C-alpha positions in Angstrom: -70.5 20.6 5.8 -68.7 23.1 4.1 -67.3 25.7 5.6 -68.3 28.6 3.7 -65.7 31.6 3.7 -66.1 34.5 1.7 -65.1 36.2 -0.6 -63.1 33.4 -2.0 -59.9 35.1 -1.5 -60.0 33.6 1.9 -60.2 30.1 0.7 -57.3 30.5 -1.8 -54.7 28.2 0.4 -57.6 25.8 1.8 -58.6 22.2 0.9 -61.6 20.6 0.5 -62.3 17.1 1.8 -64.9 14.6 1.0 -66.3 12.4 3.7 -67.3 9.3 1.6 -65.1 7.1 4.2 -65.2 8.9 7.3 -65.2 7.1 10.5 -63.8 9.1 12.7 -65.2 12.5 14.2 -62.4 14.7 15.9 -59.9 13.2 14.0 -60.4 12.5 10.1 -59.7 11.5 7.1 -61.0 12.0 3.6 -60.1 12.9 -0.3 -59.4 16.1 -1.5 -61.9 17.8 -4.0 -61.1 20.9 -4.2 -58.1 23.4 -3.5 -57.8 26.9 -3.7 -55.4 28.6 -5.8 -52.6 29.2 -3.4 -52.8 25.5 -2.3 -49.2 24.0 -2.6 -49.1 20.9 -0.7 -52.2 19.0 -2.0 -54.0 18.2 -5.2 -57.7 16.9 -6.0 -57.6 13.1 -5.0 -55.0 13.0 -2.6 -55.6 10.9 0.5 -55.5 13.2 3.6 -56.4 13.5 7.4 -57.1 16.2 9.7 -56.4 16.3 13.1 -58.0 17.5 16.3 -57.3 21.3 15.4 -58.0 23.2 12.0 -56.9 26.6 12.6 -55.3 29.1 15.2 -54.4 32.7 15.5 -50.6 32.1 13.6 -49.5 35.0 15.3 -48.8 34.1 19.2 -45.7 32.7 20.7 -46.9 29.0 20.7 -48.1 29.6 16.7 -44.7 30.9 16.0 -42.5 27.9 17.5 -45.2 25.3 15.7 -47.0 24.5 18.6 -50.6 25.3 17.1 -52.5 23.3 19.6 -51.4 25.6 22.7 -52.8 28.5 21.0 -55.3 30.1 23.2 -57.4 30.7 19.9 -57.0 27.3 18.4 -60.4 25.8 16.7 -61.1 22.3 17.2 -61.9 20.5 14.0 -65.4 19.5 15.7 -68.0 21.0 18.1 -66.3 24.9 17.9 -67.3 28.2 16.8 -65.4 29.1 13.5 -65.4 32.2 11.0 -68.7 31.8 9.4 -70.2 28.9 11.1 -69.7 26.1 13.9 -67.2 23.1 12.8 -69.1 19.7 12.6 -65.3 17.7 11.8 -66.3 14.1 10.7 -70.0 14.3 11.5 -70.4 16.8 8.2 -70.3 15.7 4.4 -67.3 17.8 3.7 -65.2 20.3 5.6 -62.8 22.7 4.0 -59.5 23.3 6.0 -56.4 25.6 5.4 -53.7 23.4 4.3 -51.6 24.1 7.0 -53.7 21.6 9.1 -53.9 18.5 6.8 -51.0 16.0 6.5 -50.9 13.4 3.8 -51.9 9.8 3.9 -50.0 7.7 1.8 -51.6 6.2 -1.4 -50.9 2.5 -0.6 -52.9 2.7 2.9 -56.6 2.2 2.3 -58.7 4.8 4.0 -60.9 2.1 6.0 -58.1 1.0 8.0 -56.6 4.5 8.5 -57.1 5.8 12.2 -56.2 9.6 12.4 -57.0 9.6 16.1 -53.9 7.1 16.0 -51.8 9.6 14.1 -52.8 11.8 16.6 -52.0 9.8 19.3 -49.0 8.7 18.0 -47.3 12.3 17.7 -48.7 13.8 20.7 -47.1 11.0 22.4 -43.9 11.0 20.5 -43.7 14.9 21.5 -44.7 14.0 25.1 -41.9 11.4 25.7 -39.3 13.7 24.3 -40.4 17.3 25.4 -42.6 16.3 28.5 -40.4 18.2 30.9 -43.1 21.1 30.4 -41.6 23.7 32.9 -38.2 23.6 31.3 -37.2 23.9 27.8 -38.6 21.7 25.5 -35.0 20.7 24.4 -34.1 18.8 27.4 -35.0 15.4 26.5 -35.7 12.5 29.1 -37.8 9.9 28.1 -36.4 8.7 25.0 -33.1 7.8 26.4 -32.4 3.9 26.2 -32.2 1.9 29.6 -35.0 4.0 31.3 -37.9 2.2 33.5 -41.2 3.9 32.1 -44.4 3.1 33.5 -47.5 3.1 31.3 -50.8 3.9 32.8 -53.7 2.6 30.9 -53.6 0.3 28.0 -56.4 2.1 25.8 -55.5 3.8 22.2 -52.5 6.0 23.9 -51.5 3.7 25.8 -50.9 1.0 23.0 -48.7 3.9 21.2 -46.9 4.7 24.4 -45.8 1.4 25.1 -44.5 0.9 21.6 -43.0 4.1 21.4 -41.2 3.7 24.8 -40.0 0.2 23.6 -38.7 1.7 20.4 -36.5 4.3 22.3 -34.9 1.0 24.4 -36.6 1.4 27.3 -38.1 -1.1 29.7 -41.5 -0.8 30.1 -44.3 -1.4 32.7 -47.7 -1.4 32.2 -50.2 -0.3 35.1 -53.7 -1.4 34.6 -56.8 -2.1 36.1 -58.0 -4.9 34.1 -55.9 -8.4 34.6 -57.2 -9.3 31.1 -55.1 -6.8 29.3 -51.4 -8.3 30.8 -51.6 -10.9 27.5 -51.7 -8.1 25.1 -49.2 -6.0 26.8 -46.4 -8.0 27.0 -47.3 -10.7 24.2 -48.6 -8.8 21.7 -47.1 -5.3 22.5 -43.6 -5.9 23.9 -44.1 -4.5 27.4 -41.8 -5.8 30.2 -43.6 -6.3 32.6 -47.7 -6.0 33.9 -48.6 -4.3 36.8 -52.1 -4.6 38.5 -52.9 -1.3 40.3 -54.8 -2.8 42.9 -52.3 -5.2 44.1 -51.0 -3.9 46.9 -48.3 -6.3 47.3 -46.7 -5.5 44.1 -47.2 -1.6 43.7 -45.4 -1.7 47.1 -42.5 -3.8 46.0 -42.5 -1.8 42.8 -42.0 1.8 44.7 -39.4 4.1 43.2 -38.4 1.9 40.7 -39.7 4.2 37.7 -37.9 6.8 36.0 -41.1 8.2 34.5 -44.6 7.3 34.3 -47.2 8.4 31.0 -50.9 8.0 32.6 -53.3 8.0 29.8 -56.3 7.2 31.7 -59.0 9.9 31.4 -61.0 7.9 34.0 -60.9 9.1 38.0 -58.3 7.6 39.6 -55.5 8.4 42.5 -52.3 10.1 41.9 -50.6 9.1 44.8 -49.9 5.5 44.1 -48.2 6.6 40.9 -46.2 9.3 42.5 -44.9 6.3 44.9 -43.8 4.1 41.9 -41.3 7.1 40.6 -37.7 7.2 41.6 -36.5 10.5 43.1 -36.3 13.2 40.2 -39.2 11.0 38.3 -41.9 12.7 36.3 -45.3 11.3 35.9 -47.0 12.8 32.8 -50.5 13.5 32.4 -52.0 12.6 28.6 -55.6 11.2 29.8 -58.0 14.2 30.7 -59.9 13.3 33.8 -63.2 15.4 34.0 -63.1 15.5 37.5 -60.6 17.3 39.8 -57.6 15.1 41.0 -56.3 15.1 44.9 -52.9 15.6 44.8 -50.4 15.2 47.6 -47.7 17.8 47.7 -45.2 16.1 50.3 -43.7 13.3 48.0 -43.6 15.8 45.1 -41.0 17.9 47.3 -39.4 15.0 49.3 -38.5 13.4 46.0 -38.1 16.1 43.6 -40.6 14.5 41.8 -42.9 16.3 38.8 -46.1 16.2 37.5 -46.8 17.5 34.1 -49.4 17.7 31.2 -48.9 17.7 27.6 -51.7 18.3 24.8 -51.4 17.2 21.1 -48.6 18.1 18.6 -48.2 21.2 16.7 -48.5 20.5 13.2 -44.8 20.5 12.2 -44.3 17.8 14.5 -46.9 16.2 13.3 -45.9 16.3 9.6 -42.8 14.7 10.6 -44.9 11.7 10.5 -47.4 12.1 7.9 
């Protein structure tokens, strides 16, 4: 698919990508095949990636603060209404995107091994670990301090990145999972310091009140109360997974421990471009 903006002036700052090697649907990679006359950052033949969004209003407070992903009018790469049709993302043969929403892929990195989804996961996790106190000024960083004890719930794509970055920041990392067979991967391959089975009541009880923060990457239905119990006083539970069903929340443990539950979406383009 090619997004057909008309007249052509609307596409002067846009880049067209071919999809010959795309393997991902919401976050995609490809080769630049055409560029508009006002495009400055890309040229034909460049390897590039497109994340979860391809446009925003550019004028709201979130956009002006480089947080386009929180724009109420942001347009997802796939399955959304665009100016002249529906976005099909990686399901299309080609796509036209404003250069503002495109990131570079290094020339030496083959597209067949590139997962822009992993790039997206990396960026959103870095920003969540550094700016997870959503209701407070974003400059108050707390999960990137060495020596903290951080829990990571779930060991999928986001979980992998959470463990890697928490370790890189100097944290003591505990992976919390329902799958005992992931312990070897968590500790030997990713460098986690400990592994906790969430159904093991004795070990969960022994870990109560020991974590400074938890990054919850699980999108399946799961209870929050046991995780809140693992936090120290003033600890934060950061939700980055997206369960579809409403989750039960017990308020008293939050009040009595001055604990917080916060959520965070993907990073804005300025933050994303720091890692391209």
